[in-house]
PLY file of the C-alpha trace (Angstrom):
ply
format ascii 1.0
element vertex 397
property float x
property float y
property float z
element edge 396
property int vertex1
property int vertex2
end_header
27.54 -8.59 17.50
25.24 -6.30 15.67
21.75 -7.66 15.07
20.08 -5.53 12.44
16.30 -4.61 13.14
14.01 -3.11 10.78
10.80 -1.22 10.87
7.32 -2.95 10.76
6.68 -0.40 7.72
9.56 -2.11 5.86
8.30 -5.50 6.78
5.06 -4.80 5.47
6.46 -3.54 2.02
8.86 -6.47 1.49
6.17 -9.15 2.54
3.49 -7.63 0.17
5.89 -7.50 -2.74
7.31 -11.07 -2.39
3.81 -12.47 -2.57
2.50 -10.54 -5.47
5.39 -11.03 -7.92
6.51 -14.52 -7.13
5.46 -16.01 -10.55
6.65 -12.94 -12.36
10.01 -13.17 -10.50
10.53 -16.80 -11.55
9.72 -15.81 -15.20
12.45 -12.99 -15.11
14.93 -15.77 -13.84
14.01 -18.16 -16.60
14.26 -15.28 -19.17
17.68 -14.47 -17.78
18.80 -18.20 -18.52
17.98 -17.56 -22.17
14.43 -19.12 -22.28
11.77 -17.67 -24.58
9.22 -16.29 -21.94
6.30 -14.27 -23.02
5.24 -11.58 -20.34
1.94 -10.72 -19.76
1.91 -9.75 -16.19
2.84 -6.10 -16.06
0.90 -3.13 -16.89
3.70 -1.00 -18.28
2.91 0.27 -21.88
5.03 -1.16 -24.56
4.76 2.10 -26.46
7.49 4.70 -26.44
6.64 8.15 -25.03
5.47 10.26 -27.94
8.37 12.25 -29.69
7.10 15.67 -29.23
6.99 15.22 -25.49
10.56 13.84 -25.59
11.64 17.00 -27.74
10.00 19.30 -25.30
11.59 17.59 -22.17
14.96 17.97 -24.13
14.43 21.57 -24.65
13.63 22.26 -21.14
16.76 20.45 -20.20
18.68 22.68 -22.55
17.51 25.89 -20.87
18.48 24.46 -17.35
15.13 23.33 -15.83
16.95 20.94 -13.50
16.83 22.61 -10.17
14.50 22.29 -7.05
10.79 22.64 -7.77
8.02 23.91 -5.50
6.92 21.39 -3.03
3.34 21.64 -4.67
4.73 21.32 -8.03
5.65 23.61 -10.98
3.04 26.21 -11.79
2.92 25.26 -15.52
1.69 21.64 -14.67
-0.55 22.58 -11.90
-2.43 25.17 -14.18
-2.44 22.51 -17.05
-4.08 19.98 -14.62
-6.69 22.71 -13.22
-7.62 23.60 -16.84
-8.37 20.03 -17.78
-10.44 19.63 -14.48
-12.38 22.97 -15.19
-13.24 21.89 -18.58
-15.00 18.88 -17.57
-16.31 19.61 -14.30
-19.10 22.01 -13.10
-16.77 22.94 -10.03
-13.95 25.38 -11.19
-10.55 24.10 -10.37
-7.64 26.27 -9.35
-3.95 25.52 -9.56
-4.03 25.71 -5.97
-6.03 22.60 -5.70
-3.27 20.59 -7.31
-0.37 18.88 -5.68
2.24 16.85 -7.91
3.97 13.72 -6.95
6.42 11.20 -8.39
3.90 8.89 -9.65
0.31 7.95 -8.67
1.38 5.46 -6.14
3.21 8.04 -4.16
0.24 10.55 -4.45
-1.89 7.56 -2.98
0.73 7.07 -0.06
0.78 10.82 0.57
-2.99 11.25 0.68
-3.58 8.27 2.89
-0.66 9.35 5.22
-2.36 12.62 5.62
-5.92 11.41 6.13
-5.69 8.23 8.42
-3.74 7.35 11.45
-2.46 3.78 12.17
-5.24 1.44 13.10
-8.04 3.62 11.60
-10.24 1.99 8.98
-10.49 2.51 5.09
-13.20 0.83 2.88
-11.92 -0.33 -0.38
-13.87 -2.32 -3.06
-11.97 -5.35 -4.52
-10.60 -6.63 -6.76
-8.24 -3.65 -6.27
-4.85 -2.20 -7.46
-2.15 -4.53 -5.94
-0.31 -1.43 -4.69
-3.09 -0.46 -2.21
-2.00 -3.59 -0.04
1.62 -2.43 0.82
0.46 1.09 1.16
-2.17 0.27 3.57
-0.02 -2.30 5.51
2.81 0.03 5.82
0.54 2.80 7.24
-1.05 0.04 9.45
-4.43 0.84 8.30
-7.38 -1.45 9.06
-8.84 -2.20 5.47
-12.32 -3.53 5.15
-12.72 -5.07 1.66
-16.01 -4.87 -0.33
-16.47 -7.76 -2.82
-17.19 -6.85 -6.29
-18.08 -10.53 -7.58
-16.95 -12.07 -10.83
-20.46 -13.03 -11.31
-21.44 -9.31 -12.25
-18.20 -8.79 -14.19
-16.72 -7.25 -11.14
-19.25 -4.40 -11.50
-18.84 -1.42 -8.91
-21.73 -1.94 -6.14
-22.25 1.41 -4.53
-24.81 -0.09 -2.19
-22.30 -2.74 -0.91
-19.70 0.14 -0.41
-22.26 1.99 1.53
-23.25 -0.64 3.70
-19.59 -1.24 4.59
-19.21 2.19 6.08
-19.50 2.22 9.77
-18.84 4.25 12.63
-15.14 3.57 12.74
-14.78 4.28 8.89
-12.37 7.36 8.37
-12.12 7.04 4.54
-13.18 5.06 1.23
-10.97 4.59 -1.67
-12.22 3.53 -4.96
-10.52 3.06 -8.47
-12.53 3.82 -11.69
-11.61 2.38 -14.04
-10.59 -0.53 -11.99
-7.01 -2.03 -12.16
-7.41 -5.04 -12.81
-10.96 -5.45 -14.08
-11.64 -2.39 -16.11
-14.98 -1.85 -14.52
-16.29 1.79 -14.44
-18.33 3.51 -11.93
-21.19 5.55 -13.29
-21.57 9.30 -12.62
-24.73 8.58 -10.69
-23.05 6.04 -8.25
-20.09 8.40 -7.75
-22.60 11.42 -7.04
-24.50 9.05 -4.63
-21.36 7.69 -2.76
-19.84 11.22 -2.47
-22.92 12.45 -0.88
-23.17 9.47 1.43
-19.63 9.68 2.48
-19.75 13.62 3.21
-22.96 13.10 5.26
-20.92 10.48 7.52
-17.79 12.75 7.55
-15.89 10.25 5.67
-13.20 11.14 3.06
-13.68 9.67 -0.33
-10.42 9.20 -2.46
-10.75 8.27 -6.05
-7.75 6.69 -8.10
-8.42 7.59 -11.72
-5.05 6.40 -13.21
-6.85 4.69 -16.23
-9.17 7.78 -17.00
-7.93 8.31 -20.54
-8.04 4.45 -21.61
-11.65 3.78 -21.89
-13.61 2.06 -24.76
-17.32 1.64 -24.27
-17.81 5.19 -22.79
-16.02 8.29 -21.54
-14.74 8.33 -18.04
-16.47 10.58 -15.49
-14.44 12.03 -12.79
-15.51 11.84 -9.14
-14.70 15.61 -9.02
-17.28 16.13 -11.89
-19.98 13.90 -10.43
-19.88 15.09 -6.80
-22.24 17.81 -5.80
-19.61 19.04 -2.95
-15.82 18.68 -2.86
-14.54 19.20 0.50
-14.41 15.48 1.40
-13.19 14.61 -2.16
-9.65 13.73 -3.51
-8.82 12.58 -6.89
-5.54 11.03 -8.04
-4.22 10.74 -11.53
-1.30 10.54 -13.81
0.43 10.15 -17.15
2.05 6.77 -16.76
-0.53 4.63 -18.54
-2.43 7.11 -20.92
0.90 8.80 -22.28
3.31 5.83 -22.00
5.18 7.91 -19.34
5.53 5.16 -16.62
9.23 5.71 -16.12
8.89 9.46 -15.81
7.11 9.04 -12.53
4.59 11.80 -12.52
1.22 11.93 -10.90
-0.97 14.13 -8.82
-3.73 14.80 -6.34
-6.56 17.23 -6.69
-8.05 18.12 -3.38
-9.78 21.06 -1.62
-8.72 23.46 1.24
-6.93 22.32 4.28
-5.87 18.82 2.81
-4.01 20.59 0.05
-1.84 22.33 2.61
-1.24 19.06 4.28
-0.33 17.42 1.12
2.18 20.20 0.11
3.73 19.84 3.54
4.10 16.15 3.19
5.52 16.56 -0.21
7.90 19.20 1.02
9.10 17.00 3.81
9.50 13.71 1.80
10.19 14.23 -1.89
11.22 17.93 -1.99
9.67 18.43 -5.23
9.71 16.63 -8.70
12.04 17.30 -11.44
11.21 20.52 -13.33
11.97 19.47 -16.82
9.64 16.32 -16.34
6.81 18.40 -14.95
6.92 20.76 -17.90
7.05 18.10 -20.28
4.01 16.65 -18.53
2.14 19.86 -18.87
3.02 20.04 -22.68
1.71 16.38 -22.82
-1.61 17.43 -21.33
-2.02 20.16 -23.81
-0.97 18.51 -27.03
-2.01 14.70 -26.23
-5.24 14.01 -28.03
-3.70 12.29 -31.36
-1.16 10.19 -29.30
-3.61 9.19 -26.72
-6.29 8.19 -29.22
-3.69 6.04 -31.06
-2.75 4.11 -28.04
-6.41 3.79 -26.82
-7.32 2.39 -30.11
-4.24 -0.12 -29.98
-5.38 -1.35 -26.52
-9.04 -1.72 -27.79
-7.77 -4.06 -30.67
-5.62 -5.94 -28.24
-8.55 -6.35 -25.89
-10.89 -7.62 -28.57
-8.10 -10.09 -29.73
-7.74 -11.65 -26.29
-11.50 -11.78 -25.69
-12.02 -13.43 -29.01
-9.19 -16.13 -28.50
-10.07 -16.74 -24.85
-13.75 -17.40 -25.67
-12.66 -20.20 -28.15
-10.50 -22.12 -25.66
-12.52 -24.69 -23.72
-12.54 -24.24 -20.09
-11.48 -20.57 -20.05
-13.84 -17.59 -19.94
-13.59 -13.84 -19.75
-15.76 -10.68 -20.50
-14.96 -7.66 -22.39
-13.81 -4.75 -20.08
-15.02 -1.43 -20.53
-11.71 0.33 -19.88
-8.09 -0.13 -18.80
-5.10 -2.31 -19.66
-6.04 -5.84 -18.70
-8.36 -8.60 -19.24
-9.23 -10.98 -16.41
-9.55 -14.54 -17.43
-11.63 -17.08 -15.34
-9.80 -20.25 -14.88
-11.95 -21.86 -12.27
-13.14 -24.75 -14.74
-9.77 -26.26 -15.35
-7.54 -25.11 -12.24
-7.68 -24.95 -8.43
-6.95 -21.34 -8.54
-5.45 -18.50 -10.59
-2.14 -18.96 -8.76
-2.03 -22.82 -9.56
-2.76 -22.06 -13.25
-0.12 -19.25 -13.56
2.53 -21.47 -12.28
1.60 -24.33 -14.28
1.34 -22.15 -17.47
4.66 -20.72 -16.95
6.24 -24.23 -16.31
4.65 -25.79 -19.31
4.61 -22.80 -21.87
6.77 -20.18 -20.70
3.93 -17.60 -20.50
3.86 -15.28 -17.43
0.40 -14.01 -16.26
-0.47 -12.40 -12.91
-2.52 -14.67 -10.54
-5.64 -12.92 -9.43
-5.64 -13.42 -5.62
-3.40 -10.60 -4.64
-6.11 -8.32 -6.00
-8.62 -9.62 -3.55
-10.73 -12.65 -2.86
-13.10 -12.02 -5.68
-10.37 -12.66 -8.30
-8.93 -15.78 -6.68
-10.06 -18.04 -9.63
-8.81 -15.50 -12.22
-5.41 -14.47 -14.00
-4.77 -11.04 -15.32
-3.47 -10.71 -18.80
-1.97 -7.32 -19.80
-2.71 -5.38 -22.99
0.77 -3.97 -22.95
2.13 -6.26 -25.73
1.62 -6.08 -29.38
-0.73 -8.11 -31.41
1.83 -10.47 -32.63
3.15 -11.05 -29.20
-0.46 -11.50 -27.90
-1.34 -14.01 -30.54
1.95 -16.09 -29.85
1.10 -16.15 -26.16
-2.44 -17.08 -26.74
-1.23 -19.90 -28.88
0.64 -21.21 -26.02
-2.27 -20.90 -23.54
-4.51 -22.80 -25.99
-2.10 -25.62 -26.38
-1.55 -25.59 -22.45
-5.26 -26.07 -21.86
-6.07 -28.35 -24.83
-3.10 -30.78 -24.56
-3.83 -31.90 -20.88
-1.19 -29.82 -19.19
-3.90 -27.94 -17.43
-4.34 -30.98 -15.18
-0.99 -29.83 -13.37
-2.74 -26.79 -12.31
0 1
1 2
2 3
3 4
4 5
5 6
6 7
7 8
8 9
9 10
10 11
11 12
12 13
13 14
14 15
15 16
16 17
17 18
18 19
19 20
20 21
21 22
22 23
23 24
24 25
25 26
26 27
27 28
28 29
29 30
30 31
31 32
32 33
33 34
34 35
35 36
36 37
37 38
38 39
39 40
40 41
41 42
42 43
43 44
44 45
45 46
46 47
47 48
48 49
49 50
50 51
51 52
52 53
53 54
54 55
55 56
56 57
57 58
58 59
59 60
60 61
61 62
62 63
63 64
64 65
65 66
66 67
67 68
68 69
69 70
70 71
71 72
72 73
73 74
74 75
75 76
76 77
77 78
78 79
79 80
80 81
81 82
82 83
83 84
84 85
85 86
86 87
87 88
88 89
89 90
90 91
91 92
92 93
93 94
94 95
95 96
96 97
97 98
98 99
99 100
100 101
101 102
102 103
103 104
104 105
105 106
106 107
107 108
108 109
109 110
110 111
111 112
112 113
113 114
114 115
115 116
116 117
117 118
118 119
119 120
120 121
121 122
122 123
123 124
124 125
125 126
126 127
127 128
128 129
129 130
130 131
131 132
132 133
133 134
134 135
135 136
136 137
137 138
138 139
139 140
140 141
141 142
142 143
143 144
144 145
145 146
146 147
147 148
148 149
149 150
150 151
151 152
152 153
153 154
154 155
155 156
156 157
157 158
158 159
159 160
160 161
161 162
162 163
163 164
164 165
165 166
166 167
167 168
168 169
169 170
170 171
171 172
172 173
173 174
174 175
175 176
176 177
177 178
178 179
179 180
180 181
181 182
182 183
183 184
184 185
185 186
186 187
187 188
188 189
189 190
190 191
191 192
192 193
193 194
194 195
195 196
196 197
197 198
198 199
199 200
200 201
201 202
202 203
203 204
204 205
205 206
206 207
207 208
208 209
209 210
210 211
211 212
212 213
213 214
214 215
215 216
216 217
217 218
218 219
219 220
220 221
221 222
222 223
223 224
224 225
225 226
226 227
227 228
228 229
229 230
230 231
231 232
232 233
233 234
234 235
235 236
236 237
237 238
238 239
239 240
240 241
241 242
242 243
243 244
244 245
245 246
246 247
247 248
248 249
249 250
250 251
251 252
252 253
253 254
254 255
255 256
256 257
257 258
258 259
259 260
260 261
261 262
262 263
263 264
264 265
265 266
266 267
267 268
268 269
269 270
270 271
271 272
272 273
273 274
274 275
275 276
276 277
277 278
278 279
279 280
280 281
281 282
282 283
283 284
284 285
285 286
286 287
287 288
288 289
289 290
290 291
291 292
292 293
293 294
294 295
295 296
296 297
297 298
298 299
299 300
300 301
301 302
302 303
303 304
304 305
305 306
306 307
307 308
308 309
309 310
310 311
311 312
312 313
313 314
314 315
315 316
316 317
317 318
318 319
319 320
320 321
321 322
322 323
323 324
324 325
325 326
326 327
327 328
328 329
329 330
330 331
331 332
332 333
333 334
334 335
335 336
336 337
337 338
338 339
339 340
340 341
341 342
342 343
343 344
344 345
345 346
346 347
347 348
348 349
349 350
350 351
351 352
352 353
353 354
354 355
355 356
356 357
357 358
358 359
359 360
360 361
361 362
362 363
363 364
364 365
365 366
366 367
367 368
368 369
369 370
370 371
371 372
372 373
373 374
374 375
375 376
376 377
377 378
378 379
379 380
380 381
381 382
382 383
383 384
384 385
385 386
386 387
387 388
388 389
389 390
390 391
391 392
392 393
393 394
394 395
395 396
């Protein structure tokens, strides 16, 4: 009899996914049975991709841009990304420094695959993007987590990151603005960490997927802040900023020999991204200012609504994030953990939020609320959360 055996890599991916989305999966099951469930768990923009981008993509389809693409990406898109980097950075950027991938998560997987061997150490501040966990597990990396505690609003702590770098560290990966907390590293912190890593022969990878969704101040790229670029990798994309999550388009900007490795990896694993999507992305980057501002302003209004309402609910608290698409809510005064709160809230009020524990130990007493819902839907969800907390249902949490 055949007995199926599977790879350790697939085991790691399946195990991580099951743990993270258990509450969300149960919410979807309830919704499929016809229940009125409000989803505040996923960071998928609720906006449609702007119509001019759709029109451009249709036009490129119409002229037959549906064939194989170069492994590094289409010249039109690589040039558009390089032009943006050159405008904001003291370091000129060439299209030859850019490699295109089907989404930011795939770019992260490719970069870490090219930088580290199984068993080697990477330092990552937490709370951190959930997607890092299965990637690092699948690659069998040793992850050293650095706490950015809730007491400091999860602020980036460059000294703690530096202290975590040891003789075995091969890479550091940071995220600014951070998913889930919205915290932003300062230019001075980025410059200091880049120099520190370079002096110790350590790669520094920066995930900047939320770079265009900032409220308090503009985002500063690691590539702009760093004095030298030879140990620097920047990852970005259009999923969040341009409501193009389903288009699966991201990129890495790197230097020298690493670019050659990334192109080789892309050629062997994805064999290029769709031509018409890449060219529509290039168009989006060139003609995006109005649409990005409209979405960013909407996210800011939603953030303010959540922060104001949560501040009036006894036992809950949150701070106003500087960037991103999420608000982290502290439930420690009324629940054993974010997991317990999320499960009880779904049972009592059919609101689905994401428990904080999968983001890291610093977020275990929090839940994440997304801004990817309109103000009416958010108000409806917040009414249910308030009722849940004030009527005594919270005791089941």
